[in-house]
Biopython code that builds the backbone (N, CA, C, O; Angstrom):
import numpy as np
from Bio.PDB.StructureBuilder import StructureBuilder

atoms = [
    (1, "MET", "N", (-13.635, 76.782, 15.107)),
    (1, "MET", "CA", (-14.260, 76.382, 16.548)),
    (1, "MET", "C", (-14.713, 77.446, 17.601)),
    (1, "MET", "O", (-15.722, 77.436, 18.306)),
    (2, "ASP", "N", (-13.743, 78.331, 17.527)),
    (2, "ASP", "CA", (-13.982, 79.508, 18.439)),
    (2, "ASP", "C", (-15.266, 80.338, 18.059)),
    (2, "ASP", "O", (-15.993, 80.795, 18.941)),
    (3, "LEU", "N", (-15.508, 80.510, 16.786)),
    (3, "LEU", "CA", (-16.384, 81.315, 16.394)),
    (3, "LEU", "C", (-17.870, 80.644, 16.647)),
    (3, "LEU", "O", (-18.837, 81.293, 17.047)),
    (4, "ILE", "N", (-17.885, 79.452, 16.391)),
    (4, "ILE", "CA", (-19.179, 78.471, 16.668)),
    (4, "ILE", "C", (-19.633, 78.916, 18.085)),
    (4, "ILE", "O", (-20.762, 79.338, 18.331)),
    (5, "ILE", "N", (-18.594, 78.771, 19.024)),
    (5, "ILE", "CA", (-18.881, 78.800, 20.395)),
    (5, "ILE", "C", (-19.251, 80.324, 20.772)),
    (5, "ILE", "O", (-20.116, 80.549, 21.619)),
    (6, "LYS", "N", (-18.642, 81.245, 20.187)),
    (6, "LYS", "CA", (-19.016, 82.659, 20.293)),
    (6, "LYS", "C", (-20.565, 82.865, 20.067)),
    (6, "LYS", "O", (-21.406, 83.441, 20.758)),
    (7, "GLU", "N", (-20.663, 82.139, 18.761)),
    (7, "GLU", "CA", (-22.145, 82.376, 18.109)),
    (7, "GLU", "C", (-23.170, 81.657, 19.460)),
    (7, "GLU", "O", (-24.142, 82.230, 19.951)),
    (8, "ARG", "N", (-22.655, 80.296, 19.866)),
    (8, "ARG", "CA", (-23.827, 79.881, 20.651)),
    (8, "ARG", "C", (-23.904, 80.551, 21.689)),
    (8, "ARG", "O", (-25.045, 80.517, 22.150)),
    (9, "ARG", "N", (-22.811, 81.481, 22.594)),
    (9, "ARG", "CA", (-22.889, 82.450, 23.523)),
    (9, "ARG", "C", (-23.930, 83.286, 23.362)),
    (9, "ARG", "O", (-24.929, 83.305, 24.082)),
    (10, "LEU", "N", (-23.674, 84.130, 22.231)),
    (10, "LEU", "CA", (-24.474, 85.087, 21.907)),
    (10, "LEU", "C", (-25.957, 84.710, 21.635)),
    (10, "LEU", "O", (-26.795, 85.583, 21.868)),
    (11, "ARG", "N", (-26.380, 83.480, 21.159)),
    (11, "ARG", "CA", (-27.699, 83.121, 20.986)),
    (11, "ARG", "C", (-28.177, 82.716, 22.405)),
    (11, "ARG", "O", (-29.383, 82.893, 22.577)),
    (12, "TRP", "N", (-27.480, 82.205, 23.469)),
    (12, "TRP", "CA", (-27.962, 81.710, 24.865)),
    (12, "TRP", "C", (-28.180, 83.417, 25.286)),
    (12, "TRP", "O", (-29.326, 83.799, 25.519)),
    (13, "LEU", "N", (-27.229, 84.224, 25.351)),
    (13, "LEU", "CA", (-27.407, 85.575, 25.693)),
    (13, "LEU", "C", (-28.847, 86.218, 25.225)),
    (13, "LEU", "O", (-29.387, 87.058, 25.944)),
    (14, "GLY", "N", (-29.361, 85.852, 24.168)),
    (14, "GLY", "CA", (-30.738, 86.373, 23.597)),
    (14, "GLY", "C", (-31.816, 85.707, 24.098)),
    (14, "GLY", "O", (-32.848, 86.317, 24.378)),
    (15, "HIS", "N", (-31.672, 84.205, 24.286)),
    (15, "HIS", "CA", (-32.497, 83.552, 24.916)),
    (15, "HIS", "C", (-32.494, 83.777, 26.562)),
    (15, "HIS", "O", (-33.569, 83.657, 27.151)),
    (16, "VAL", "N", (-31.412, 84.070, 27.231)),
    (16, "VAL", "CA", (-31.763, 84.521, 28.599)),
    (16, "VAL", "C", (-32.224, 85.842, 28.608)),
    (16, "VAL", "O", (-33.078, 85.946, 29.489)),
    (17, "LEU", "N", (-32.019, 87.004, 27.959)),
    (17, "LEU", "CA", (-32.572, 88.168, 28.070)),
    (17, "LEU", "C", (-33.772, 88.254, 27.748)),
    (17, "LEU", "O", (-34.446, 89.160, 28.239)),
    (18, "HIS", "N", (-34.372, 87.285, 26.794)),
    (18, "HIS", "CA", (-35.942, 87.067, 26.716)),
    (18, "HIS", "C", (-37.321, 86.585, 28.066)),
    (18, "HIS", "O", (-38.547, 86.609, 28.169)),
    (19, "MET", "N", (-36.032, 86.158, 28.933)),
    (19, "MET", "CA", (-36.605, 85.527, 30.117)),
    (19, "MET", "C", (-37.461, 86.816, 31.083)),
    (19, "MET", "O", (-37.279, 88.034, 31.072)),
    (20, "GLU", "N", (-38.170, 86.206, 31.662)),
    (20, "GLU", "CA", (-38.760, 87.059, 32.692)),
    (20, "GLU", "C", (-37.679, 87.370, 34.009)),
    (20, "GLU", "O", (-36.934, 86.464, 34.382)),
    (21, "ASP", "N", (-37.659, 88.471, 34.555)),
    (21, "ASP", "CA", (-36.753, 88.840, 35.288)),
    (21, "ASP", "C", (-36.608, 88.198, 36.710)),
    (21, "ASP", "O", (-35.652, 88.449, 37.444)),
    (22, "ASP", "N", (-37.685, 87.306, 37.059)),
    (22, "ASP", "CA", (-37.668, 86.515, 38.093)),
    (22, "ASP", "C", (-37.147, 85.018, 37.895)),
    (22, "ASP", "O", (-37.092, 84.264, 38.867)),
    (23, "ARG", "N", (-36.807, 84.647, 36.758)),
    (23, "ARG", "CA", (-36.243, 83.316, 36.283)),
    (23, "ARG", "C", (-34.560, 83.263, 37.004)),
    (23, "ARG", "O", (-33.765, 84.176, 37.226)),
    (24, "ILE", "N", (-34.491, 82.139, 37.175)),
    (24, "ILE", "CA", (-33.207, 82.027, 37.909)),
    (24, "ILE", "C", (-32.300, 82.332, 36.587)),
    (24, "ILE", "O", (-32.184, 83.548, 36.438)),
    (25, "PRO", "N", (-31.619, 81.570, 35.579)),
    (25, "PRO", "CA", (-30.827, 82.096, 35.248)),
    (25, "PRO", "C", (-30.616, 83.298, 34.291)),
    (25, "PRO", "O", (-29.695, 83.390, 33.480)),
    (26, "LYS", "N", (-31.699, 84.296, 34.522)),
    (26, "LYS", "CA", (-31.559, 85.707, 34.148)),
    (26, "LYS", "C", (-30.789, 86.356, 35.673)),
    (26, "LYS", "O", (-29.742, 87.003, 35.639)),
    (27, "GLN", "N", (-31.459, 86.068, 36.813)),
    (27, "GLN", "CA", (-30.689, 86.524, 37.791)),
    (27, "GLN", "C", (-29.573, 86.315, 38.147)),
    (27, "GLN", "O", (-28.848, 87.189, 38.622)),
    (28, "ALA", "N", (-29.212, 85.011, 37.964)),
    (28, "ALA", "CA", (-27.702, 84.397, 37.795)),
    (28, "ALA", "C", (-26.526, 85.416, 36.831)),
    (28, "ALA", "O", (-25.365, 85.711, 37.114)),
    (29, "MET", "N", (-27.293, 85.759, 35.714)),
    (29, "MET", "CA", (-26.435, 86.416, 34.836)),
    (29, "MET", "C", (-25.814, 87.718, 35.298)),
    (29, "MET", "O", (-24.702, 88.134, 34.972)),
    (30, "TYR", "N", (-26.911, 88.454, 36.309)),
    (30, "TYR", "CA", (-26.687, 89.922, 36.548)),
    (30, "TYR", "C", (-25.972, 89.657, 37.958)),
    (30, "TYR", "O", (-25.522, 90.683, 38.467)),
    (31, "TRP", "N", (-25.770, 88.396, 38.734)),
    (31, "TRP", "CA", (-25.464, 88.295, 40.185)),
    (31, "TRP", "C", (-23.839, 88.620, 39.904)),
    (31, "TRP", "O", (-23.091, 88.212, 39.016)),
    (32, "GLN", "N", (-23.638, 89.413, 40.897)),
    (32, "GLN", "CA", (-22.148, 89.826, 41.118)),
    (32, "GLN", "C", (-21.576, 89.012, 42.653)),
    (32, "GLN", "O", (-22.242, 88.871, 43.679)),
    (33, "MET", "N", (-20.105, 88.543, 42.403)),
    (33, "MET", "CA", (-19.660, 87.894, 43.464)),
    (33, "MET", "C", (-19.222, 88.979, 44.438)),
    (33, "MET", "O", (-18.645, 89.960, 43.969)),
    (34, "GLU", "N", (-19.428, 88.903, 45.672)),
    (34, "GLU", "CA", (-19.165, 89.528, 46.759)),
    (34, "GLU", "C", (-17.522, 90.281, 46.705)),
    (34, "GLU", "O", (-16.544, 89.574, 46.466)),
    (35, "SER", "N", (-17.411, 91.497, 46.910)),
    (35, "SER", "CA", (-16.214, 92.014, 46.855)),
    (35, "SER", "C", (-15.250, 91.427, 48.186)),
    (35, "SER", "O", (-14.030, 91.540, 48.304)),
    (36, "GLN", "N", (-15.896, 90.985, 48.819)),
    (36, "GLN", "CA", (-14.718, 90.364, 50.081)),
    (36, "GLN", "C", (-14.058, 89.255, 49.826)),
    (36, "GLN", "O", (-13.026, 88.880, 50.382)),
    (37, "ILE", "N", (-14.698, 88.680, 48.913)),
    (37, "ILE", "CA", (-13.989, 87.132, 48.313)),
    (37, "ILE", "C", (-12.792, 87.386, 47.674)),
    (37, "ILE", "O", (-12.734, 88.116, 46.685)),
    (38, "ARG", "N", (-11.834, 86.842, 48.160)),
    (38, "ARG", "CA", (-10.470, 87.441, 47.364)),
    (38, "ARG", "C", (-9.671, 86.271, 46.599)),
    (38, "ARG", "O", (-9.270, 85.252, 47.160)),
    (39, "ARG", "N", (-9.513, 86.542, 45.352)),
    (39, "ARG", "CA", (-8.750, 85.348, 44.682)),
    (39, "ARG", "C", (-7.516, 85.515, 44.745)),
    (39, "ARG", "O", (-7.032, 86.621, 44.988)),
    (40, "LYS", "N", (-6.720, 84.326, 44.512)),
    (40, "LYS", "CA", (-5.303, 84.213, 44.776)),
    (40, "LYS", "C", (-4.539, 85.139, 43.640)),
    (40, "LYS", "O", (-5.150, 85.378, 42.599)),
    (41, "PRO", "N", (-3.418, 85.579, 43.804)),
    (41, "PRO", "CA", (-2.637, 86.415, 42.838)),
    (41, "PRO", "C", (-2.539, 86.013, 41.441)),
    (41, "PRO", "O", (-2.535, 84.797, 41.250)),
    (42, "GLY", "N", (-2.466, 86.718, 40.502)),
    (42, "GLY", "CA", (-2.319, 86.220, 39.267)),
    (42, "GLY", "C", (-3.524, 86.887, 38.296)),
    (42, "GLY", "O", (-4.287, 87.815, 38.563)),
    (43, "ARG", "N", (-3.425, 86.147, 37.183)),
    (43, "ARG", "CA", (-4.317, 86.820, 36.083)),
    (43, "ARG", "C", (-5.779, 86.535, 36.579)),
    (43, "ARG", "O", (-6.168, 85.469, 37.055)),
    (44, "ARG", "N", (-6.526, 87.678, 36.384)),
    (44, "ARG", "CA", (-8.078, 87.579, 36.771)),
    (44, "ARG", "C", (-8.722, 86.378, 35.881)),
    (44, "ARG", "O", (-8.168, 85.883, 34.899)),
    (45, "ARG", "N", (-9.967, 86.008, 36.390)),
    (45, "ARG", "CA", (-10.579, 85.040, 35.809)),
    (45, "ARG", "C", (-11.538, 85.610, 35.246)),
    (45, "ARG", "O", (-12.204, 86.422, 35.888)),
    (46, "MET", "N", (-11.828, 85.327, 33.948)),
    (46, "MET", "CA", (-12.935, 85.971, 32.796)),
    (46, "MET", "C", (-14.202, 85.213, 33.653)),
    (46, "MET", "O", (-14.199, 84.017, 33.946)),
    (47, "ASN", "N", (-15.256, 86.155, 33.979)),
    (47, "ASN", "CA", (-16.762, 85.202, 34.180)),
    (47, "ASN", "C", (-17.658, 85.368, 32.870)),
    (47, "ASN", "O", (-17.274, 86.169, 32.017)),
    (48, "TRP", "N", (-18.569, 84.809, 32.718)),
    (48, "TRP", "CA", (-19.595, 84.811, 31.729)),
    (48, "TRP", "C", (-19.834, 86.247, 31.186)),
    (48, "TRP", "O", (-19.809, 86.557, 29.995)),
    (49, "ILE", "N", (-20.055, 87.022, 32.165)),
    (49, "ILE", "CA", (-20.561, 88.184, 31.660)),
    (49, "ILE", "C", (-19.371, 89.124, 30.915)),
    (49, "ILE", "O", (-19.603, 89.763, 29.889)),
    (50, "ASP", "N", (-18.154, 89.106, 31.546)),
    (50, "ASP", "CA", (-17.032, 89.558, 30.743)),
    (50, "ASP", "C", (-16.686, 88.913, 29.363)),
    (50, "ASP", "O", (-16.119, 89.540, 28.468)),
    (51, "THR", "N", (-17.043, 87.711, 29.272)),
    (51, "THR", "CA", (-16.692, 87.236, 27.984)),
    (51, "THR", "C", (-17.761, 87.504, 27.237)),
    (51, "THR", "O", (-17.254, 87.870, 26.177)),
    (52, "ILE", "N", (-18.908, 87.556, 27.114)),
    (52, "ILE", "CA", (-19.981, 88.162, 26.632)),
    (52, "ILE", "C", (-19.866, 89.267, 26.063)),
    (52, "ILE", "O", (-20.006, 89.379, 24.845)),
    (53, "ALA", "N", (-19.580, 90.307, 26.888)),
    (53, "ALA", "CA", (-19.125, 91.836, 26.566)),
    (53, "ALA", "C", (-17.878, 91.718, 25.591)),
    (53, "ALA", "O", (-17.983, 92.269, 24.496)),
    (54, "ARG", "N", (-17.053, 91.243, 25.809)),
    (54, "ARG", "CA", (-15.775, 90.869, 24.722)),
    (54, "ARG", "C", (-16.627, 90.649, 23.462)),
    (54, "ARG", "O", (-16.547, 91.439, 22.521)),
    (55, "ASP", "N", (-17.630, 89.336, 23.432)),
    (55, "ASP", "CA", (-18.011, 89.112, 22.201)),
    (55, "ASP", "C", (-19.089, 90.223, 21.448)),
    (55, "ASP", "O", (-19.282, 90.349, 20.239)),
    (56, "LEU", "N", (-19.565, 90.793, 22.296)),
    (56, "LEU", "CA", (-20.602, 91.728, 21.935)),
    (56, "LEU", "C", (-19.532, 92.940, 21.060)),
    (56, "LEU", "O", (-19.738, 93.454, 19.961)),
    (57, "LYS", "N", (-18.415, 93.135, 21.962)),
    (57, "LYS", "CA", (-17.688, 94.408, 21.274)),
    (57, "LYS", "C", (-16.954, 93.921, 20.051)),
    (57, "LYS", "O", (-16.572, 94.762, 19.238)),
    (58, "SER", "N", (-16.697, 92.502, 19.823)),
    (58, "SER", "CA", (-16.245, 92.103, 18.727)),
    (58, "SER", "C", (-17.098, 91.976, 17.399)),
    (58, "SER", "O", (-16.612, 91.796, 16.283)),
    (59, "ILE", "N", (-18.560, 92.109, 17.716)),
    (59, "ILE", "CA", (-19.502, 92.367, 16.624)),
    (59, "ILE", "C", (-20.146, 93.835, 16.529)),
    (59, "ILE", "O", (-21.110, 94.177, 15.843)),
    (60, "GLY", "N", (-19.310, 94.664, 17.455)),
    (60, "GLY", "CA", (-19.786, 96.014, 17.263)),
    (60, "GLY", "C", (-21.048, 96.555, 18.179)),
    (60, "GLY", "O", (-21.726, 97.483, 17.740)),
    (61, "ILE", "N", (-21.262, 96.141, 19.073)),
    (61, "ILE", "CA", (-22.456, 96.616, 19.716)),
    (61, "ILE", "C", (-22.298, 96.325, 21.560)),
    (61, "ILE", "O", (-21.888, 95.232, 21.949)),
    (62, "ASP", "N", (-22.532, 97.010, 22.180)),
    (62, "ASP", "CA", (-22.464, 97.298, 23.824)),
    (62, "ASP", "C", (-23.459, 96.252, 24.337)),
    (62, "ASP", "O", (-24.143, 95.498, 23.645)),
    (63, "TRP", "N", (-23.419, 96.336, 25.616)),
    (63, "TRP", "CA", (-24.436, 95.460, 26.788)),
    (63, "TRP", "C", (-25.851, 96.219, 26.239)),
    (63, "TRP", "O", (-26.680, 95.571, 25.600)),
    (64, "ASP", "N", (-26.015, 97.410, 26.497)),
    (64, "ASP", "CA", (-27.521, 98.056, 26.205)),
    (64, "ASP", "C", (-27.904, 97.776, 24.860)),
    (64, "ASP", "O", (-29.101, 97.560, 24.668)),
    (65, "GLU", "N", (-27.076, 97.736, 23.838)),
    (65, "GLU", "CA", (-27.810, 97.733, 22.700)),
    (65, "GLU", "C", (-28.078, 96.171, 22.539)),
    (65, "GLU", "O", (-29.056, 95.755, 21.918)),
    (66, "ALA", "N", (-27.183, 95.373, 23.115)),
    (66, "ALA", "CA", (-27.732, 93.984, 23.031)),
    (66, "ALA", "C", (-29.074, 93.877, 23.566)),
    (66, "ALA", "O", (-29.947, 93.302, 22.915)),
    (67, "GLU", "N", (-29.355, 94.495, 24.941)),
    (67, "GLU", "CA", (-30.568, 94.335, 25.487)),
    (67, "GLU", "C", (-31.689, 94.652, 24.444)),
    (67, "GLU", "O", (-32.657, 93.935, 24.191)),
    (68, "GLN", "N", (-31.408, 95.740, 23.942)),
    (68, "GLN", "CA", (-32.808, 96.430, 22.772)),
    (68, "GLN", "C", (-32.631, 95.572, 21.806)),
    (68, "GLN", "O", (-33.736, 95.275, 21.352)),
    (69, "ALA", "N", (-31.667, 94.948, 21.192)),
    (69, "ALA", "CA", (-31.717, 94.003, 19.770)),
    (69, "ALA", "C", (-32.272, 92.914, 20.150)),
    (69, "ALA", "O", (-32.905, 92.443, 19.205)),
    (70, "VAL", "N", (-32.360, 92.149, 21.271)),
    (70, "VAL", "CA", (-32.870, 90.891, 21.218)),
    (70, "VAL", "C", (-34.317, 90.815, 21.287)),
    (70, "VAL", "O", (-34.982, 89.783, 21.375)),
    (71, "VAL", "N", (-34.841, 92.303, 21.227)),
    (71, "VAL", "CA", (-36.611, 92.099, 21.401)),
    (71, "VAL", "C", (-36.946, 91.660, 19.957)),
    (71, "VAL", "O", (-38.016, 91.072, 19.800)),
    (72, "ASN", "N", (-36.127, 91.885, 18.851)),
    (72, "ASN", "CA", (-36.671, 91.410, 17.609)),
    (72, "ASN", "C", (-35.845, 90.080, 17.332)),
    (72, "ASN", "O", (-34.682, 90.184, 16.942)),
    (73, "ARG", "N", (-36.384, 88.920, 17.513)),
    (73, "ARG", "CA", (-35.688, 87.927, 17.814)),
    (73, "ARG", "C", (-35.006, 87.728, 16.329)),
    (73, "ARG", "O", (-33.793, 87.524, 16.274)),
    (74, "LYS", "N", (-35.753, 87.784, 15.185)),
    (74, "LYS", "CA", (-35.464, 87.546, 13.942)),
    (74, "LYS", "C", (-34.100, 88.438, 13.587)),
    (74, "LYS", "O", (-33.175, 87.894, 12.984)),
    (75, "ASP", "N", (-34.043, 89.479, 13.888)),
    (75, "ASP", "CA", (-32.930, 90.376, 13.538)),
    (75, "ASP", "C", (-31.711, 90.066, 14.487)),
    (75, "ASP", "O", (-30.561, 90.317, 14.129)),
    (76, "TRP", "N", (-32.033, 89.465, 15.811)),
    (76, "TRP", "CA", (-30.944, 89.250, 16.505)),
    (76, "TRP", "C", (-30.250, 88.077, 16.108)),
    (76, "TRP", "O", (-29.025, 87.955, 16.114)),
    (77, "ARG", "N", (-31.249, 87.042, 15.690)),
    (77, "ARG", "CA", (-30.715, 85.627, 15.088)),
    (77, "ARG", "C", (-29.525, 85.998, 13.794)),
    (77, "ARG", "O", (-28.395, 85.522, 13.682)),
    (78, "GLU", "N", (-30.072, 86.800, 13.077)),
    (78, "GLU", "CA", (-29.240, 87.370, 11.860)),
    (78, "GLU", "C", (-28.069, 88.023, 12.107)),
    (78, "GLU", "O", (-27.099, 87.946, 11.354)),
    (79, "ARG", "N", (-28.103, 88.801, 13.337)),
    (79, "ARG", "CA", (-27.109, 89.546, 13.912)),
    (79, "ARG", "C", (-26.003, 88.681, 14.123)),
    (79, "ARG", "O", (-24.966, 88.793, 13.469)),
    (80, "VAL", "N", (-26.198, 87.708, 15.123)),
    (80, "VAL", "CA", (-25.371, 86.694, 15.654)),
    (80, "VAL", "C", (-24.828, 85.876, 14.728)),
    (80, "VAL", "O", (-23.611, 85.690, 14.733)),
    (81, "ALA", "N", (-25.823, 85.141, 13.601)),
    (81, "ALA", "CA", (-25.232, 84.721, 12.674)),
    (81, "ALA", "C", (-24.102, 85.208, 11.961)),
    (81, "ALA", "O", (-23.122, 84.492, 11.759)),
    (82, "GLN", "N", (-24.198, 86.623, 11.489)),
    (82, "GLN", "CA", (-23.239, 87.166, 10.759)),
    (82, "GLN", "C", (-22.078, 87.308, 11.405)),
    (82, "GLN", "O", (-21.005, 87.497, 10.832)),
    (83, "CYS", "N", (-22.232, 87.225, 12.632)),
    (83, "CYS", "CA", (-20.713, 87.457, 13.394)),
    (83, "CYS", "C", (-19.804, 86.448, 13.141)),
    (83, "CYS", "O", (-18.617, 86.698, 13.352)),
    (84, "VAL", "N", (-20.176, 85.166, 12.659)),
    (84, "VAL", "CA", (-19.248, 84.117, 12.139)),
    (84, "VAL", "C", (-18.679, 84.503, 10.879)),
    (84, "VAL", "O", (-17.503, 84.353, 10.547)),
    (85, "PHE", "N", (-19.629, 85.026, 10.187)),
    (85, "PHE", "CA", (-19.164, 85.217, 8.629)),
    (85, "PHE", "C", (-18.196, 86.611, 8.784)),
    (85, "PHE", "O", (-17.176, 86.667, 8.097)),
    (86, "ASP", "N", (-18.493, 87.598, 9.589)),
    (86, "ASP", "CA", (-17.570, 88.722, 9.521)),
    (86, "ASP", "C", (-16.157, 88.132, 10.193)),
    (86, "ASP", "O", (-15.129, 88.124, 9.515)),
    (87, "THR", "N", (-16.166, 87.761, 11.228)),
    (87, "THR", "CA", (-14.881, 87.722, 12.119)),
    (87, "THR", "C", (-14.139, 86.280, 11.705)),
    (87, "THR", "O", (-13.029, 85.990, 12.152)),
    (88, "GLY", "N", (-14.733, 85.590, 10.981)),
    (88, "GLY", "CA", (-14.203, 84.296, 10.403)),
    (88, "GLY", "C", (-13.418, 84.471, 9.152)),
    (88, "GLY", "O", (-12.933, 83.491, 8.585)),
]
sb = StructureBuilder()
sb.init_structure("model")
sb.init_model(0)
sb.init_chain("A")
sb.init_seg("    ")
for serial, (resi, resn, name, xyz) in enumerate(atoms, 1):
    if name == "N":
        sb.init_residue(resn, " ", resi, " ")
    sb.init_atom(name, np.array(xyz, "f"), 0.0, 1.0, " ", f" {name:<3s}", serial, name[0])
structure = sb.get_structure()
């Protein structure tokens, strides 16, 4: 089940990275919370970007490579689908 969720997150990443820069989902993806806001002590919460970065690392690519890889949709789909077989 976790592998399916990871695949869907990576597919969504490809979808959002194809969007124009003025689209709200793409802007939200790069949005950073203000540093003045403090969370209660304890374990740091994972945000979506941190989770995606961890997923990308598990398939052997970094964020910059992912931004370039999504340009070719067919290759991106194959690479994302392969992550289920390689890590599963």
